[in-house]
PALUMDREN-661880 format. One record per residue (C-alpha): residue number from 1; residue in three letters; x, y, z. Coordinates in Angstrom, 2 decimals. Layout:
N
<pos=NUM, code=ALA, x=X, y=Y, z=Z>
...
***
This chain:
295
<pos=1, code=MET, x=152.03, y=-78.73, z=-177.84>
<pos=2, code=PRO, x=155.38, y=-78.01, z=-177.15>
<pos=3, code=HIS, x=156.61, y=-76.02, z=-174.36>
<pos=4, code=ASP, x=158.21, y=-72.37, z=-174.54>
<pos=5, code=TYR, x=160.95, y=-72.64, z=-172.08>
<pos=6, code=SER, x=162.53, y=-69.22, z=-173.21>
<pos=7, code=THR, x=160.22, y=-67.72, z=-170.63>
<pos=8, code=LEU, x=161.73, y=-69.69, z=-167.89>
<pos=9, code=PRO, x=164.37, y=-68.15, z=-165.51>
<pos=10, code=ARG, x=167.80, y=-69.52, z=-165.70>
<pos=11, code=ASN, x=169.44, y=-70.44, z=-162.51>
<pos=12, code=GLY, x=169.80, y=-67.64, z=-160.17>
<pos=13, code=GLU, x=167.48, y=-65.37, z=-162.22>
<pos=14, code=THR, x=164.19, y=-63.68, z=-161.71>
<pos=15, code=ASN, x=161.50, y=-63.95, z=-164.28>
<pos=16, code=THR, x=160.27, y=-60.09, z=-164.44>
<pos=17, code=ARG, x=157.93, y=-60.79, z=-166.99>
<pos=18, code=SER, x=155.33, y=-63.03, z=-164.83>
<pos=19, code=PRO, x=152.10, y=-61.62, z=-163.65>
<pos=20, code=SER, x=152.78, y=-61.90, z=-160.17>
<pos=21, code=CYS, x=155.95, y=-59.96, z=-160.33>
<pos=22, code=LEU, x=154.23, y=-57.17, z=-162.46>
<pos=23, code=VAL, x=151.67, y=-57.02, z=-159.46>
<pos=24, code=ARG, x=154.32, y=-56.61, z=-157.20>
<pos=25, code=LYS, x=156.12, y=-53.95, z=-158.98>
<pos=26, code=LYS, x=152.66, y=-52.22, z=-159.54>
<pos=27, code=VAL, x=151.94, y=-52.45, z=-155.80>
<pos=28, code=ARG, x=155.28, y=-51.28, z=-154.61>
<pos=29, code=HIS, x=155.05, y=-48.28, z=-156.89>
<pos=30, code=SER, x=151.79, y=-47.71, z=-155.18>
<pos=31, code=ILE, x=153.16, y=-48.01, z=-152.04>
<pos=32, code=ARG, x=155.85, y=-45.65, z=-152.54>
<pos=33, code=CYS, x=153.19, y=-42.89, z=-153.55>
<pos=34, code=ILE, x=151.14, y=-43.21, z=-150.60>
<pos=35, code=CYS, x=153.35, y=-44.17, z=-147.89>
<pos=36, code=GLY, x=153.90, y=-40.56, z=-146.98>
<pos=37, code=MET, x=150.44, y=-40.32, z=-146.10>
<pos=38, code=ARG, x=150.60, y=-42.78, z=-143.05>
<pos=39, code=THR, x=147.14, y=-44.33, z=-143.67>
<pos=40, code=LEU, x=147.02, y=-47.53, z=-142.08>
<pos=41, code=PRO, x=144.11, y=-48.79, z=-144.63>
<pos=42, code=LEU, x=146.68, y=-48.36, z=-147.42>
<pos=43, code=LEU, x=149.20, y=-50.22, z=-145.66>
<pos=44, code=LEU, x=147.09, y=-53.24, z=-144.97>
<pos=45, code=LEU, x=145.98, y=-53.38, z=-148.51>
<pos=46, code=ALA, x=149.51, y=-53.21, z=-149.97>
<pos=47, code=SER, x=150.45, y=-55.96, z=-147.68>
<pos=48, code=ALA, x=147.75, y=-58.18, z=-148.68>
<pos=49, code=LEU, x=148.58, y=-57.64, z=-152.78>
<pos=50, code=ILE, x=152.15, y=-58.20, z=-152.15>
<pos=51, code=THR, x=151.59, y=-61.71, z=-150.33>
<pos=52, code=THR, x=149.22, y=-63.03, z=-153.09>
<pos=53, code=GLY, x=151.24, y=-65.01, z=-155.75>
<pos=54, code=CYS, x=149.26, y=-64.28, z=-158.94>
<pos=55, code=VAL, x=146.19, y=-62.16, z=-159.53>
<pos=56, code=SER, x=144.02, y=-62.08, z=-162.46>
<pos=57, code=LYS, x=144.30, y=-58.37, z=-164.40>
<pos=58, code=LYS, x=140.79, y=-57.50, z=-163.44>
<pos=59, code=LYS, x=141.93, y=-57.96, z=-159.81>
<pos=60, code=PHE, x=144.85, y=-56.20, z=-160.68>
<pos=61, code=ARG, x=142.86, y=-53.27, z=-161.93>
<pos=62, code=SER, x=140.50, y=-53.56, z=-159.38>
<pos=63, code=ALA, x=143.16, y=-53.06, z=-156.52>
<pos=64, code=THR, x=145.06, y=-50.51, z=-158.16>
<pos=65, code=ALA, x=141.73, y=-48.34, z=-158.41>
<pos=66, code=HIS, x=141.12, y=-49.14, z=-155.09>
<pos=67, code=VAL, x=144.65, y=-47.90, z=-154.07>
<pos=68, code=ASP, x=143.87, y=-44.73, z=-156.29>
<pos=69, code=LYS, x=140.72, y=-43.96, z=-154.43>
<pos=70, code=LEU, x=142.52, y=-44.67, z=-151.11>
<pos=71, code=ARG, x=144.94, y=-41.87, z=-151.97>
<pos=72, code=ALA, x=142.39, y=-39.46, z=-153.38>
<pos=73, code=ASP, x=140.37, y=-39.97, z=-150.10>
<pos=74, code=SER, x=143.60, y=-39.52, z=-148.26>
<pos=75, code=LEU, x=144.48, y=-36.26, z=-150.07>
<pos=76, code=ALA, x=140.94, y=-35.05, z=-149.38>
<pos=77, code=TYR, x=141.15, y=-35.73, z=-145.62>
<pos=78, code=GLU, x=144.54, y=-34.08, z=-145.37>
<pos=79, code=GLU, x=143.07, y=-31.04, z=-147.27>
<pos=80, code=GLN, x=139.92, y=-31.20, z=-144.79>
<pos=81, code=ALA, x=142.40, y=-31.40, z=-141.94>
<pos=82, code=ARG, x=144.25, y=-28.39, z=-143.12>
<pos=83, code=GLY, x=141.04, y=-26.28, z=-143.50>
<pos=84, code=LEU, x=139.94, y=-27.47, z=-139.99>
<pos=85, code=GLN, x=143.23, y=-26.66, z=-138.65>
<pos=86, code=SER, x=142.97, y=-23.33, z=-140.41>
<pos=87, code=GLU, x=139.52, y=-22.65, z=-138.97>
<pos=88, code=LEU, x=140.81, y=-23.72, z=-135.50>
<pos=89, code=PHE, x=143.83, y=-21.25, z=-135.64>
<pos=90, code=GLY, x=141.36, y=-18.40, z=-136.80>
<pos=91, code=LEU, x=138.81, y=-19.26, z=-133.65>
<pos=92, code=VAL, x=141.98, y=-19.33, z=-131.41>
<pos=93, code=GLY, x=142.72, y=-15.69, z=-132.83>
<pos=94, code=ASN, x=139.16, y=-14.72, z=-132.48>
<pos=95, code=ALA, x=139.03, y=-16.14, z=-128.76>
<pos=96, code=LYS, x=142.09, y=-14.27, z=-128.02>
<pos=97, code=LEU, x=140.56, y=-10.90, z=-129.66>
<pos=98, code=THR, x=137.55, y=-11.46, z=-127.73>
<pos=99, code=ALA, x=139.59, y=-11.80, z=-124.60>
<pos=100, code=GLU, x=141.57, y=-8.62, z=-125.27>
<pos=101, code=GLU, x=138.37, y=-6.89, z=-126.22>
<pos=102, code=LEU, x=136.75, y=-8.30, z=-122.73>
<pos=103, code=ASP, x=139.83, y=-6.96, z=-120.79>
<pos=104, code=ALA, x=139.48, y=-3.69, z=-122.14>
<pos=105, code=ARG, x=135.89, y=-3.33, z=-121.58>
<pos=106, code=LYS, x=136.56, y=-4.56, z=-118.05>
<pos=107, code=ARG, x=139.06, y=-1.73, z=-117.60>
<pos=108, code=GLU, x=136.60, y=0.62, z=-119.00>
<pos=109, code=LEU, x=133.59, y=-0.37, z=-116.54>
<pos=110, code=LYS, x=136.35, y=-0.29, z=-113.67>
<pos=111, code=VAL, x=136.95, y=3.43, z=-114.73>
<pos=112, code=LYS, x=133.26, y=4.22, z=-114.90>
<pos=113, code=ASP, x=132.46, y=2.52, z=-111.70>
<pos=114, code=ALA, x=135.13, y=4.80, z=-110.26>
<pos=115, code=GLU, x=133.76, y=7.67, z=-111.75>
<pos=116, code=LEU, x=130.00, y=6.79, z=-110.72>
<pos=117, code=LYS, x=131.63, y=6.21, z=-106.84>
<pos=118, code=GLU, x=133.01, y=9.57, z=-107.00>
<pos=119, code=LYS, x=129.96, y=11.35, z=-108.20>
<pos=120, code=ALA, x=127.67, y=9.36, z=-105.84>
<pos=121, code=GLN, x=130.04, y=10.73, z=-103.11>
<pos=122, code=ARG, x=129.76, y=14.25, z=-104.49>
<pos=123, code=MET, x=126.09, y=14.06, z=-104.42>
<pos=124, code=ASP, x=126.06, y=12.90, z=-101.05>
<pos=125, code=GLU, x=128.21, y=15.58, z=-99.79>
<pos=126, code=LEU, x=126.18, y=18.26, z=-101.74>
<pos=127, code=ASP, x=123.16, y=16.82, z=-100.26>
<pos=128, code=ARG, x=124.63, y=16.99, z=-96.75>
<pos=129, code=ARG, x=125.70, y=20.49, z=-97.27>
<pos=130, code=LEU, x=122.07, y=21.55, z=-98.60>
<pos=131, code=ARG, x=120.43, y=20.27, z=-95.52>
<pos=132, code=SER, x=123.07, y=21.65, z=-93.35>
<pos=133, code=GLN, x=122.33, y=25.07, z=-95.10>
<pos=134, code=THR, x=118.76, y=24.55, z=-94.95>
<pos=135, code=ASP, x=118.78, y=24.02, z=-91.39>
<pos=136, code=ALA, x=121.05, y=27.16, z=-90.78>
<pos=137, code=MET, x=118.88, y=29.52, z=-93.02>
<pos=138, code=THR, x=115.74, y=28.08, z=-91.14>
<pos=139, code=ASN, x=117.15, y=29.02, z=-87.83>
<pos=140, code=LEU, x=118.35, y=32.26, z=-89.11>
<pos=141, code=ARG, x=114.78, y=33.07, z=-90.32>
<pos=142, code=GLN, x=113.66, y=32.65, z=-86.66>
<pos=143, code=LYS, x=116.45, y=34.57, z=-85.13>
<pos=144, code=VAL, x=115.37, y=37.55, z=-87.27>
<pos=145, code=ALA, x=111.86, y=37.00, z=-86.61>
<pos=146, code=ASP, x=112.12, y=36.75, z=-83.02>
<pos=147, code=ALA, x=114.29, y=40.00, z=-82.98>
<pos=148, code=LEU, x=111.69, y=41.79, z=-84.84>
<pos=149, code=VAL, x=108.73, y=40.32, z=-83.16>
<pos=150, code=ASN, x=107.51, y=43.76, z=-81.56>
<pos=151, code=PHE, x=106.71, y=45.26, z=-85.10>
<pos=152, code=LYS, x=103.46, y=44.95, z=-86.78>
<pos=153, code=ALA, x=102.55, y=42.26, z=-89.39>
<pos=154, code=GLU, x=101.69, y=44.80, z=-91.95>
<pos=155, code=ASP, x=104.76, y=46.62, z=-91.51>
<pos=156, code=LEU, x=107.54, y=44.01, z=-91.31>
<pos=157, code=THR, x=107.28, y=40.32, z=-92.59>
<pos=158, code=VAL, x=109.91, y=37.66, z=-92.35>
<pos=159, code=SER, x=109.53, y=34.75, z=-94.89>
<pos=160, code=MET, x=111.90, y=32.07, z=-96.52>
<pos=161, code=ARG, x=112.01, y=31.13, z=-99.91>
<pos=162, code=ASP, x=114.38, y=29.46, z=-102.31>
<pos=163, code=GLY, x=116.95, y=29.08, z=-99.54>
<pos=164, code=LYS, x=116.95, y=32.54, z=-98.68>
<pos=165, code=VAL, x=115.55, y=34.74, z=-95.82>
<pos=166, code=TYR, x=113.47, y=37.74, z=-97.17>
<pos=167, code=VAL, x=112.85, y=40.74, z=-94.43>
<pos=168, code=SER, x=110.11, y=42.90, z=-96.38>
<pos=169, code=LEU, x=109.81, y=46.41, z=-94.44>
<pos=170, code=SER, x=106.89, y=48.77, z=-95.56>
<pos=171, code=GLU, x=107.50, y=52.27, z=-96.69>
<pos=172, code=GLN, x=105.29, y=53.60, z=-93.69>
<pos=173, code=LEU, x=107.73, y=51.88, z=-91.42>
<pos=174, code=LEU, x=110.87, y=53.21, z=-92.86>
<pos=175, code=PHE, x=110.21, y=56.55, z=-94.95>
<pos=176, code=PRO, x=108.10, y=59.52, z=-95.10>
<pos=177, code=SER, x=106.25, y=59.67, z=-98.66>
<pos=178, code=GLY, x=108.92, y=60.48, z=-101.25>
<pos=179, code=SER, x=111.86, y=60.86, z=-99.21>
<pos=180, code=ASP, x=114.91, y=58.40, z=-98.61>
<pos=181, code=ALA, x=115.30, y=59.45, z=-95.11>
<pos=182, code=VAL, x=114.74, y=56.64, z=-92.51>
<pos=183, code=GLU, x=112.24, y=57.28, z=-89.71>
<pos=184, code=PRO, x=113.39, y=56.39, z=-86.14>
<pos=185, code=LYS, x=111.26, y=53.41, z=-86.01>
<pos=186, code=GLY, x=112.65, y=51.99, z=-89.05>
<pos=187, code=LYS, x=116.40, y=52.57, z=-87.69>
<pos=188, code=GLU, x=115.02, y=50.47, z=-84.53>
<pos=189, code=ALA, x=114.05, y=47.48, z=-86.56>
<pos=190, code=LEU, x=117.45, y=47.88, z=-88.88>
<pos=191, code=THR, x=119.62, y=47.97, z=-85.72>
<pos=192, code=LYS, x=118.09, y=44.90, z=-84.13>
<pos=193, code=LEU, x=118.48, y=42.95, z=-87.54>
<pos=194, code=ALA, x=122.09, y=43.89, z=-87.78>
<pos=195, code=THR, x=122.62, y=42.71, z=-84.18>
<pos=196, code=VAL, x=121.44, y=39.40, z=-85.43>
<pos=197, code=MET, x=123.30, y=39.48, z=-88.55>
<pos=198, code=THR, x=126.64, y=40.52, z=-86.99>
<pos=199, code=THR, x=127.00, y=36.70, z=-85.70>
<pos=200, code=ASN, x=126.25, y=35.33, z=-89.30>
<pos=201, code=THR, x=129.22, y=36.60, z=-91.06>
<pos=202, code=ASP, x=128.85, y=34.16, z=-93.69>
<pos=203, code=ILE, x=125.46, y=35.65, z=-94.84>
<pos=204, code=ASP, x=125.41, y=38.28, z=-97.64>
<pos=205, code=MET, x=122.88, y=40.82, z=-97.74>
<pos=206, code=MET, x=120.98, y=42.33, z=-100.58>
<pos=207, code=VAL, x=119.11, y=45.81, z=-99.94>
<pos=208, code=GLU, x=116.32, y=46.25, z=-102.87>
<pos=209, code=GLY, x=114.26, y=49.25, z=-102.94>
<pos=210, code=HIS, x=110.78, y=49.01, z=-104.34>
<pos=211, code=THR, x=108.06, y=51.72, z=-105.46>
<pos=212, code=ASP, x=104.59, y=51.68, z=-106.90>
<pos=213, code=ASN, x=103.97, y=53.05, z=-110.24>
<pos=214, code=VAL, x=103.23, y=56.51, z=-109.46>
<pos=215, code=PRO, x=105.51, y=58.59, z=-111.19>
<pos=216, code=ILE, x=107.55, y=61.49, z=-109.40>
<pos=217, code=LYS, x=106.43, y=64.97, z=-110.43>
<pos=218, code=ARG, x=108.72, y=67.12, z=-108.14>
<pos=219, code=GLY, x=111.26, y=66.70, z=-105.46>
<pos=220, code=ARG, x=115.06, y=65.67, z=-106.07>
<pos=221, code=PHE, x=114.39, y=62.32, z=-107.51>
<pos=222, code=ASN, x=114.00, y=62.40, z=-111.16>
<pos=223, code=ASP, x=111.81, y=59.00, z=-111.09>
<pos=224, code=ASN, x=111.22, y=56.05, z=-109.28>
<pos=225, code=TRP, x=114.46, y=54.28, z=-110.18>
<pos=226, code=ASP, x=116.35, y=57.22, z=-108.47>
<pos=227, code=LEU, x=113.76, y=57.00, z=-105.17>
<pos=228, code=SER, x=114.08, y=53.27, z=-104.92>
<pos=229, code=THR, x=118.13, y=53.32, z=-105.27>
<pos=230, code=ALA, x=118.36, y=56.30, z=-102.76>
<pos=231, code=ARG, x=116.10, y=54.38, z=-100.18>
<pos=232, code=ALA, x=118.26, y=51.05, z=-100.41>
<pos=233, code=THR, x=121.59, y=53.01, z=-100.10>
<pos=234, code=SER, x=120.17, y=54.85, z=-96.95>
<pos=235, code=ILE, x=119.27, y=51.36, z=-95.19>
<pos=236, code=ALA, x=122.65, y=50.00, z=-96.31>
<pos=237, code=ARG, x=124.61, y=52.98, z=-94.60>
<pos=238, code=ILE, x=122.36, y=52.28, z=-91.33>
<pos=239, code=LEU, x=123.46, y=48.51, z=-91.68>
<pos=240, code=LEU, x=127.01, y=49.71, z=-92.19>
<pos=241, code=ALA, x=127.08, y=52.10, z=-89.21>
<pos=242, code=ALA, x=125.64, y=48.99, z=-86.87>
<pos=243, code=GLY, x=128.98, y=47.19, z=-87.59>
<pos=244, code=LEU, x=127.99, y=44.95, z=-90.65>
<pos=245, code=PRO, x=131.00, y=44.32, z=-93.28>
<pos=246, code=PRO, x=130.71, y=46.33, z=-96.17>
<pos=247, code=GLU, x=131.56, y=43.52, z=-98.61>
<pos=248, code=HIS, x=128.64, y=41.50, z=-97.47>
<pos=249, code=LEU, x=126.22, y=44.46, z=-98.50>
<pos=250, code=THR, x=124.63, y=45.21, z=-101.75>
<pos=251, code=ALA, x=122.24, y=48.10, z=-102.43>
<pos=252, code=ALA, x=119.91, y=47.89, z=-105.49>
<pos=253, code=GLY, x=116.83, y=50.02, z=-106.73>
<pos=254, code=ARG, x=114.15, y=47.99, z=-108.57>
<pos=255, code=SER, x=111.70, y=50.71, z=-108.94>
<pos=256, code=GLU, x=108.07, y=49.75, z=-109.82>
<pos=257, code=TYR, x=109.05, y=46.64, z=-111.91>
<pos=258, code=VAL, x=108.73, y=43.76, z=-109.29>
<pos=259, code=PRO, x=105.37, y=44.41, z=-107.67>
<pos=260, code=ILE, x=103.88, y=41.87, z=-105.33>
<pos=261, code=ALA, x=100.40, y=43.32, z=-105.67>
<pos=262, code=SER, x=98.42, y=45.12, z=-108.44>
<pos=263, code=ASN, x=98.79, y=48.93, z=-108.61>
<pos=264, code=ASP, x=95.20, y=49.38, z=-109.43>
<pos=265, code=THR, x=94.22, y=49.78, z=-105.89>
<pos=266, code=PRO, x=95.52, y=51.99, z=-103.03>
<pos=267, code=GLU, x=96.00, y=48.77, z=-101.06>
<pos=268, code=GLY, x=97.85, y=47.24, z=-103.79>
<pos=269, code=LYS, x=100.11, y=50.68, z=-104.34>
<pos=270, code=GLN, x=100.74, y=50.44, z=-100.47>
<pos=271, code=ARG, x=102.29, y=46.79, z=-100.48>
<pos=272, code=ASN, x=104.38, y=47.47, z=-103.39>
<pos=273, code=ARG, x=106.33, y=50.52, z=-101.67>
<pos=274, code=ARG, x=108.66, y=48.29, z=-99.62>
<pos=275, code=THR, x=112.00, y=47.72, z=-99.01>
<pos=276, code=GLU, x=113.24, y=43.90, z=-99.07>
<pos=277, code=ILE, x=116.50, y=42.84, z=-97.35>
<pos=278, code=ILE, x=117.57, y=39.62, z=-98.61>
<pos=279, code=LEU, x=119.85, y=37.29, z=-96.74>
<pos=280, code=ILE, x=121.82, y=35.27, z=-98.79>
<pos=281, code=PRO, x=124.06, y=32.12, z=-97.77>
<pos=282, code=LYS, x=127.36, y=31.97, z=-99.08>
<pos=283, code=LEU, x=127.47, y=28.97, z=-101.76>
<pos=284, code=ASP, x=131.43, y=28.72, z=-102.22>
<pos=285, code=GLU, x=131.25, y=25.44, z=-100.58>
<pos=286, code=LEU, x=128.47, y=24.36, z=-102.50>
<pos=287, code=TYR, x=130.33, y=25.33, z=-105.86>
<pos=288, code=LYS, x=133.57, y=23.52, z=-104.35>
<pos=289, code=THR, x=131.19, y=20.35, z=-104.07>
<pos=290, code=LEU, x=129.65, y=20.55, z=-107.49>
<pos=291, code=GLY, x=133.20, y=21.49, z=-109.01>
<pos=292, code=THR, x=131.93, y=24.72, z=-110.56>
<pos=293, code=PRO, x=134.19, y=27.92, z=-110.33>
<pos=294, code=THR, x=132.60, y=30.80, z=-108.10>
<pos=295, code=LYS, x=133.39, y=33.44, z=-110.33>
***
């Protein structure tokens, strides 16, 4: 069979129709498409194909398919890398946000800690002042009791309740029945009390008059309100005359409405007819410690 020499290259020419040349062109085209991916496996495969002289169409198609698969895999990897990078940036952002929130929380806790320390200091100061005041009132109660020791227990008692000293004086010690004129023995007791109180200028005194529930039927008083108030005022005037400052004194009538015993018996009525002088410590310093206005 004669040979067809028309397909042979002339001198200096290259036969561009030969299978090997077609393979080289195809591979070069594939390499140009995937070279931007910078994947070492693709370059190695392309190099191996170029160095092959002639390959069959089946091998060519297999190689092309393999290159396409590698290209697709490379694109998928790049997409996955971009996703991971985006996720990484997101995590970095969240970590930054969390750090900022943590710093804010630390600042908030620092402020709260300072507030708690300040409150603890105030509570310690308040506790110290309360103990000091309790001790002072206990000492005052003892001084008053010592000054009035010569009076009968049924006529005069000194007690301490709720941080205040109560000096309770019976009607029979202070007044005739239905009168607001203080008896000499009562004046003596009030003068001794005033002597103790002149050295305790930080103590306020509340004078309260009390009666039983027997209505007043005659005399210059309209009712037990009038009588209890008049008696309290009479005692306040004696204390003022003994040298106590008026701004520390208050007189009040309580009538029959604060009994300490039943009014159903004579003994109970006698106990209810009394005058109470309440010694009250000034609370200005305590209010300052609490941060509470005094008025």
